[in-house]
Structures are given as C-alpha cells and as structure tokens.
N, C-alpha and C positions, 0 to 999 in steps of 0.2 A: 520694642518701645514705641509708644505713640507720642508724637511731637505735635505741638500747636504753634502757629505762627500767624502774623498779620500778612494778609495778601494785599499789598498796597495798590491802590488804584492809580491810574496814570496822572491824576490831579494831585496826588499826595506829595508833599515835600520830602517825605522819608522813603527811602528805597531799601534800607537795611532790614533784613528779615528779623533780626533780634530786637528791633525797635517796636514797642507795643503800646505806646502812649497815644497813638492817633486813634481815629474812629473807623479805620478800614476794617473790612470783614476778616473774621478769623477762620482759618482752615486748620486741618490736622493732616498729618501724613504718617504712614507706617509701611512696612515691607511685608509682602505676602508672596510666598513661592519665589523669592528672589526679585520681586518687582516692587517698585515704589508706587504707592497709591496715595493720591491727594483728594480730599473731599472738604466741602465747606461745613462749618458748624452752625451756620445761620444765626450767629450772634456777634455783637461787637464788644461785649463785656468780657474782659480778660478773666475775671474771677469765675464768671459763668462758664467760660470755655474750659477752664481747668477742672471745674466740677464735672462737666459733661465728658471730658477726656477720661477722668477716673471711672465714670460709670461705663463708658465704652470698653475700657480695658477689663473691668470687672465682668462685663457681659460677654467677654470672649471675642472681641472684634479682631484680635490679632491671631486667631486660630487660622490654620491652613485652610485654603479653599480649593476645591477641585474644579470648579467652573472657571473658565478663562475670563479675562477682562473683555470688555465689549470690542475693543480694537482687534484682539486676537480672534474672537469669534467671527468678526466681519471678514478678516483676511482669509480665514479658513473657508468661509462660505463662498467668497469670490474665487478662490483657487479651485474649489470644487466645481463651480459654474464653468470655469475655463476648461477644466478637465473633461467635463461632459460635452464639450464642443458647442456650447451655446453661441448664438450669433453675437457679434461684437456690439450691435445695437441693443441687444437684450442685456449683455453684461454692463453696458454703459448705464442703462436705467437702474440696474441693481446696485451699481456703484454709487449712483446719485442718491438712491434711497438710503443705503447704509451709511453714507457720509453724513446725511442729515441725522440719522439715528445716533451716530457717534457724537455729533455736536450737541444734540439734545441730552445725551447721557452725561456729557461733561458739564453742561449747564445745571443739571439737576443732581450731580454727584452720584450717578449710577455707574460704579466702576465695573462690576461684574455682570455678565449676561444673566446670571441667576438673580440679579436684583429686580428683574422685570416680572411684573404680574399683569393682570388684566387692566387694572386701574392705570398703571404707568404706560402700558401700550396704548390705552385710550387717550391718555394725555399727550402722547407723541402724535397720534393721529390728529388731534385738535390743532396742531401747529400747521397742518397742511392747508394750502390754498386751493388745491384741486377740487373739482366738483364732477359729478356725473361719471362718465366712463373712465376718465383719468383717475379719479379717486378709487373706483372699483379695482382697476388694474394695480394701483399702488398698494391697496390693502391685500390683494392676492399675493403680491411680491413679499409683503411683510409677513404674511402667513407662511410663505415658503421659507423665508429666513428662519423664523422661529421653529418651524417643523424640522429644519436641518439641525437646529440646536437640541431639539428633543431627541432626534435620532442619535446624536452624539452623547446623549445622557447628561447634557449640561443643564437641561430643564426637565421637569417632570411632566409639564403640560404646555401646550401652545397658548400663550397669552393673547395672541391675535385672533385665535379661532372663535372666541366668544364675541368679538366685535361684529356688529351687524353691518351688512353691506349697505353703502349709501344708495339713495334713490337713483335709479337709472334715468338720466336726463339726456340720453343720446339723441342727437338731432335726427329728424326724419330723413329718409333717403330722398335726395333730390336729383334725379337725372337731368341732363341737359335736354332742352326741347330742340326739335329739328331747326327752329329759327336761330337758337343760340349757337348750335353747332356751325351753321352756315356763317353767322356773323364773325365767329372766332377765326374760321379759316379765311374769310375775306379780309380780316384785319392784318393778316401776315404781310400783305403788300405794303402796309404803312409802318411796319416794324423798322426801326432805324438801322439795325444791324442786319444787312441783307444776307451775309454769310450765315449768321446764326438763324436767320429766317428760314433758310433751307432746312436746317435741322429741326426747327420748330414745327414746320409743316409735317415732316416725317414723324416726329414724336407724337404730335396730336393725332395723326391718322393711326399710328400704332396703338395709342391708348384707346382710341375710339373703336377699333375693330378687334381688339384682343382682350380688353378688360384687365390688363396688367396693372399692378401697382406701379407708382412712379419710379420707385427704387429699382424694380426689376426691369422696367422699360429702358431707363437711361444707362444701365450698365450692361445691356444686352450686347453680345458679340455677333458678328455677321454669320458665323458658322451655326448659330442657333436657328437660322432660317434655311430650310431645305425644301426645294421644289415648291415654294410658296406656302410652306407650313412652318409655323413657329413651334419650336421644341425646346423646352427648358424646364428646370426645377425652380419653383418659386423660392425666394430667399426666406420668406416668413414661415411657410409650412413644410417646405421641402417636397411638395407634391409635383409630380411630373405633369406638364401641361403641353398639349398639342392643339394648336388653333390654326386652321387655314386662314391665310391672309389674302384680301383682294389684291389684284395686280397693282392697283393704285398705291397701296401701302408698300409693297416690295420695291416698286420703282422709286418711290420717294426715299426709302432707306438707302437704296443703291446710289442715289444722287448725293448722299451726304459724304463729306470728306472723311478721311481716316481709313487706314488699311484694315484694321480689325474691329474697332468699335465706332459705330456711327455717331454716338452722342457724348463720348468722353475720350480722354487720352489713354485710359487704362491705368494711370498713376493716381496716387492720392487715395483718400478714403471714400467709401460709398456715401457716407453722410454728407461729405463736402459737395460731391457732384449733384446729389439730390437737392441740396440747398441752393446751388447755383441755378438749376433748372426751375426751381420753384420761383425764384426771383424773375427769371425770364418769362415764365408763363404768366405771372401776376402782371407784368408790364403789358403783355399781349392782351390779357383779359381787360385791362383798363382801356387800352386802345379800342378794343371791340365794344366797350360799354356794356359788358355783361357783368352785372353786379352779383356778388356772392359766388363767383366762379373759383374753382380750385381743381387741381389735377384729379383728385379722387372722385370727382363727379363723373368723370369718364368711366371709371370703374363701375359706378352705379348705372350709367347709361347703357353699357353693354348688356348686362343681364336683364335689365328691365325690357329692353327691346326684344331680346331673345324670348323671354317669357310671354310677352304680349303676342309674339308670333306663333305661340303654341309649343315651344320647346319645353321639355319636362324639367322639373327642378333637379332631378338627378344628373342630367346632362350638363345643365348650367353650373351646378356645383363642381363638376369635374373640370369644366372649362376655366373656372375661376381659381381652381387649385385649393378649394376649401377643404378643411380637415374632415368635415362631415356635412351631410345634406341639411342637418338642423340649422347650421349657420346660415346657409342660403335661404332657408325657409323663414328664419327670423327677420332677415333684412329685406327680402324681396318677395315674400309670399303674397303680398297685396297685388303684385303684377302678374300673377298666374292667370292666363287668359281664361281657361276653363272655369276657374273659381269665380272670376268676375261675372262670367256669363250666368253661372248658377245663381249668384246673388241677385242679378237683375231679373232673371226669370222668376225667382221666388217672390220678389216684390210684385211683379206683374200678375202672377198667379193669385196672390192674396187680394188684389183689387182688379179683377178682370174687366169690370165695366168702366174703369177709369182710364184704361190704356188702350190705344188703338195700335194695330200693326203698323210698323214703319212703312212709309211710302216706298214702293219699288221692291219690297221684300215680301216673300211669300211665307206664310206660317209653315213650320216644319213639324211633321208628326214625330213624336218621340214616345217611347215606352216608359211607363212608370217603373219604379224600382222593382216591383214584383212582376212586371210584364203582362199584367192581366188586361189593363185598359190602355187605350191610346188617347192622347189628348194633344191638341195643337197649341204650341207655344211659339213665341216670337224668337227668331234667331238674331242675335246682336253681335256684331264684331267688337272685340275688346279695344 
C-alpha cells in the first residue's frame, strides 16, 4: 500500500503526519523487499498527490525490486574495497564520494541504485566543486563504483562511463632552485621550536635526496636505512625503492630523537602525522620567504636534477617508485638532458648563420642518423 503524507518543514507549526492542511511538501512511502522507501511527490496539492499516488500504484511502483537501495550498494562497495586491502587513504576518499552520492540520492528521491542513468550521474557530477586533476580522480572513482554495481548485476551499464573527463589543469612541475634549497635549510636556525628544528633538517634532507612522498618520509622507521641505503615499499604504489643516501642525510636522521621512528611516535594515523608535518614545513617556508613552497616540490626536485645529470628515465622511474615509466615521462620528460640538447641542436642547425659556438667550447663532430656524413654541432650542457 502506497501512503502519502506531509513532510513538515522546521518552520511549520504542525508536526503531526496526519495533518495535511498546511503547504508543506508531500511525500509518499511504501515497502519493498521488507524495506521502507520514502520519496517526494514534488507537489503541495493534496488532491494532486492522491491522483499521482493512484497512477504510481497502477504503474506497478510497489512491485518487487532486485536492485538494492543506494545505501546498501555503497556499503557493499566499501566492504569490497576493504576486503581488497586498499589503503586507508583510498578508502577514505571512496567513503567521502559515496557519502555525497547518498546525500544527492536522498535530495532527488533516487532510492535504488538502478534509478541512476547517464543524466542523473551527470547531475551528481555538476554538484562537485573540484576541478582539474581532483575532478578527474573523482570521476574515475565514480566509474569504479558503478562498474562494481554492473558486475553485481544491479545495473545493465555504467552510467558514469559516458561522462567525459574534465580538462586536465594540472599545475606544471616546479622543482626548487638551488637558491631556494639553501634558503630553506638556512631558515631552520630561526625556527622557534629547536627540538623540532632538528627533525625538520633531517626531514628536508631526506626529501631532498630521496624523492619520497611526504607520507612515506615522515612514517619511515630507522630499520629502513641499511648501510646508508634507504629500502622501503612506497605506500601509494607498493613499489620497492632502494636509494643511496649521502652521509649528511643519515647523520641528520641519526640525530633525531625516538628509538624506532625519527619523525613520529608510531601511534595515531598516517594522515594525522602528515598533516602535522605539513604545518611545520609551511611555517619554515614562511620563515625562509620561499613563496609557493610545499613538500611535494622536493619530490619534483629530485628527479629533475637526476635527469639533468643524464640519468635515464627508466632509472628515475624506479627510484621514484612509479608504477610505470610513462608516469615519469609525463611529469618530468622536459628535464631529460639528452632531449634538451637535441632540441637546442635542432634549432641551431636550422639557422647556422645566426648562432656562434659558445666561448670556450669546441664544436663536436657527430654522425648523422645514417652515419654517412659528419657535421659539426655545438655541445651544450643541459
């Protein structure tokens, strides 16, 4: 039996469900598979609501449904994510997205997951405030959720698959300059918390010479450093990383208090310790007067300097713990030394009369691609 009732607003003087003479919105409810479902009728007229209720009953709205309600689908999806051993930070993001989806479903009266189609999935995306990379990752997560529903036979097709990816507005890679690196280290002496300043120096040197993400760096244990070599699995990709560390870095870490962890107590959540160190680093960057500084720029600085020194993309990708070399190529390809040299040489070859050889450097003979002719081109350091 389908029932209609007034859903009284907080400002209404009447709270009884049976009272229907006010102008509050009218909802209807019924039971499916033993569960009570409530939805708005989008009308304030009682007579119109009665007519619409009869039409809904005639149309078979009270028939049994095989698809679960949105809340049940979300709970099953998150349980599956935990069973697959996803990182807590990944599950947190999925929980945040699906919570918003439940709130949106409730506001629009979408009770069952099978109520979703492309238009409704698109309407949900329109409520997002994210842009660029954040919006792209959020859409990927939404597609993953609906793909899970398709695999469970709750949907016949993925409604988020037809949504176009937003424009990628990812900011350009900005490594620290040598001057900025020196300014930040020099500012540690002015940091008000001297005990924390010891840890800050060790953390900055570790980020600088390892390319670790901040989360991996601040939760590192001392047994991960063996004979001056850092050995660990990155939290994000699970890739095993081995990076030799300069003596200056290992000495600084050894000077940090704490028997097992140099940068935290070992208690609490990873997210909390990362947030604490982000605040400390921001304070240090402000003291140093380096604008736009953040911890991830050290992760950019490490590969850029390696590539400019002539290290191959393959090796840099392994040092960073990237899942594939294509990721390293996308972010840091512009810093490959050989590629930069080739670009400069190509321009100078196109206009040979406009460019003179640099003072103090001799032209170097190189073979062409076919090796038939030799020509002199200028050698430039990256």
